[in-house]
N, C-alpha and C positions, 0 to 999 in steps of 0.2 A: 870768051861768048857772048859779053854784053854788047848790044847796039849792034846784032847781026839778025834781028827778029824772030831768034828762038824761043825766048819770052813770051811775046806777043802771041805767037802760033800756037805756044802749048795754054794759054790762059784761054785762048779762044776757042781751040778745042775742047779744052774740057767744059767750057760755057755750051757749046752746041751739044756734046753728050748729056749736062741735064739739062738741057732742054729737053730733049728727046725722052727724058725719063720724067719729064713732066715738072723740074724743079721752077718756081716762078723767081727765086733769087739765088745771089752767090754772095758769100761773107766768108771775108778773109781779115788777117792781122797780120801788121809790120811794125817795124820801126822805123824812128826816125833816121838811123843812120843807115837802114834798108832801102828799099824800093816804093816809097809812098808816091812820088810823082810818077812811076811806071805804071803803077794800078790806077792813079787817076786819069791818064792819059786814055787808059781803057774804059773810062767811063765810070769808074769806081769813087762813091763819095763815101767822105768819112761822118761815121756815127756816134764816135766814141773817140776818147783818148785819156790814156792813162796818163798822167805826169809824172816825170821825174823816174819813170821805170823804163830801162835799168837808170840810176842814178845820172843826171845829166842830159838826159832822152827822154822820147816819148815813147808808148807803143799806141800805134793807131789802129782803129777797128772801122773795116770799109764794106760797104753793099752796094751792090747793082743790081739793078731790076733786069728780068732776064725776057725778053720778048718770046713769047710762044709763038709758035708756028699757025696753031689755031685760027 
């Protein structure tokens, strides 16, 4: 299912619902062997990293400011 746009659509829909519920930010985490670039392309920025977790990899913590409709 990769590279078919499903992931982006799901994240954007979740962000839309979050905005409607008054959320100002979105936070998530991923690993170096997963989807870091995917989230960065959607506007998420790294705010923290756990090195060597799991061993030989990193866990990344990302956030994105959600623009309100107001």
